[in-house]
C-alpha positions as CSV (number, residue, x, y, z in Angstrom):
1,M,-8.5,16.7,3.8
2,A,-8.8,12.9,3.9
3,T,-6.1,10.9,5.6
4,A,-4.8,7.4,4.9
5,L,-2.8,5.6,7.6
6,V,0.1,3.3,6.5
7,V,1.1,1.0,9.3
8,Q,4.6,-0.4,9.5
9,T,5.8,-2.7,12.3
10,G,9.4,-3.5,13.0
11,D,12.4,-1.7,11.6
12,S,12.0,-2.7,7.9
13,I,9.8,-0.8,5.6
14,D,7.4,-2.5,3.1
15,N,8.1,-0.4,0.0
16,Q,5.3,-2.2,-1.9
17,L,2.8,-1.1,0.7
18,L,4.1,2.5,0.4
19,E,3.7,2.4,-3.3
20,A,0.1,1.1,-3.0
21,A,-0.7,4.0,-0.5
22,A,1.0,6.5,-2.8
23,T,-1.2,5.3,-5.8
24,Y,-4.3,5.6,-3.6
25,A,-3.4,9.0,-2.3
26,R,-2.7,10.4,-5.7
27,G,-6.0,9.2,-7.0
28,T,-8.1,10.4,-4.1
29,D,-6.2,13.6,-3.0
30,T,-5.5,12.1,0.4
31,D,-2.7,12.9,2.9
32,V,-0.7,10.0,4.2
33,V,0.5,9.3,7.7
34,L,3.2,6.6,7.9
35,C,2.8,5.0,11.3
36,L,5.9,3.2,12.7
37,A,4.2,1.0,15.2
38,F,6.1,-0.7,18.0
39,D,4.6,-3.2,20.4
40,K,6.7,-2.3,23.5
41,K,6.1,-5.5,25.4
42,R,6.8,-7.8,22.4
43,I,10.0,-5.9,21.5
44,Q,11.3,-6.0,25.1
45,N,10.6,-9.7,25.3
46,D,12.3,-10.4,22.0
47,L,15.4,-8.4,23.0
48,Q,15.6,-10.2,26.4
49,R,15.1,-13.6,24.7
50,R,17.8,-12.9,22.2
51,A,20.1,-11.5,24.8
52,R,20.8,-8.4,22.8
53,P,21.8,-5.7,25.3
54,D,23.3,-3.6,22.5
55,R,19.8,-3.2,20.9
56,T,17.2,-1.1,22.7
57,L,13.7,0.1,21.8
58,D,15.2,3.6,21.2
59,E,17.8,2.1,18.8
60,L,15.1,0.1,16.9
61,Q,13.0,3.3,16.6
62,R,16.0,5.3,15.3
63,V,16.7,2.7,12.6
64,A,13.0,2.4,11.7
65,R,12.7,6.2,11.4
66,E,15.8,6.4,9.1
67,N,14.5,3.7,6.9
68,A,11.0,5.2,6.8
69,E,12.2,8.7,5.9
70,S,14.2,7.5,2.8
71,S,11.5,5.0,1.7
72,A,8.7,7.5,2.1
73,K,10.6,10.2,0.2
74,A,11.1,7.7,-2.7
75,A,7.5,6.5,-2.7
76,F,5.6,9.7,-2.1
77,G,8.0,12.3,-3.6
78,E,6.7,15.8,-3.7
79,E,3.3,14.7,-5.0
80,V,1.8,13.1,-1.9
81,P,1.8,15.0,1.4
82,Y,2.9,12.8,4.2
83,T,4.0,12.8,7.8
84,I,5.7,10.1,9.9
85,R,4.4,9.2,13.4
86,E,5.8,6.7,15.9
87,E,3.4,4.8,18.1
88,V,4.8,2.7,21.0
89,G,2.3,0.7,23.0
90,S,0.0,-2.3,22.7
91,L,-0.7,-3.3,19.1
92,P,-3.2,-3.1,17.5
93,A,-5.0,-0.8,20.0
94,A,-2.4,2.0,19.6
95,V,-2.9,2.0,15.8
96,I,-6.7,2.1,16.1
97,E,-6.4,5.0,18.6
98,L,-4.2,6.9,16.1
99,A,-6.5,6.2,13.2
100,D,-9.4,7.5,15.2
101,E,-7.4,10.6,16.3
102,L,-6.5,11.4,12.7
103,G,-9.9,10.5,11.3
104,S,-8.3,8.1,8.9
105,E,-10.5,6.9,6.1
106,H,-8.3,4.1,4.8
107,L,-5.7,1.8,6.4
108,F,-2.7,0.1,4.7
109,V,-0.9,-2.7,6.5
110,S,1.5,-5.5,5.8
111,G,0.3,-9.0,6.6
112,K,2.2,-12.1,7.4
113,R,1.5,-15.5,5.8
114,R,0.4,-17.7,8.7
115,S,-1.9,-20.7,9.0
116,P,-5.3,-20.1,10.7
117,A,-4.0,-22.0,13.7
118,G,-0.9,-19.7,13.9
119,K,-3.1,-16.6,13.8
120,A,-5.3,-18.0,16.5
121,I,-2.4,-18.9,18.8
122,F,0.0,-16.0,18.1
123,G,-2.4,-13.3,17.0
124,D,-1.9,-11.2,14.0
125,V,-1.8,-7.4,13.9
126,A,-3.2,-7.1,10.4
127,Q,-6.1,-9.4,11.1
128,S,-7.0,-7.4,14.2
129,L,-6.8,-4.2,12.3
130,I,-9.1,-5.6,9.6
131,L,-11.7,-6.5,12.3
132,D,-11.3,-3.4,14.5
133,F,-10.9,-0.5,11.9
134,D,-14.1,1.1,10.8
135,G,-13.2,1.6,7.1
136,P,-11.4,-0.1,4.2
137,V,-8.1,-1.8,4.9
138,T,-5.6,-2.8,2.3
139,V,-3.4,-5.7,3.3
140,L,-0.3,-6.7,1.3
141,T,1.7,-9.8,2.0
142,A,5.3,-10.3,0.9
């Protein structure tokens, strides 16, 4: 069975991306893996910079999983087989490793609108995935 990997970073879910993946999966008889990807170093730096001792990586993962479960159920329903995986590590390498492990044939990812200079200075997970994934990548920007 073919597998499509839907990558979500952060604790909010891109419902438009899930709908695009659902449409693709229905048309191609593909299973979907919804990957909640967390860049551990970036999250820890953000939490320290914002002085938020009440928020931890575990808390962010819990919120993301709750959001993902309800959003995935709404987008995929009973028609599209899906699973949810959490990846914590260095992005985008952790996502590429998961895609290879699963034998994913298609990747779906949300992009951020940034200038070329912003991408060069700050990096961009979607851009890296486009360059590093050996297959088609669908990128949607809000």
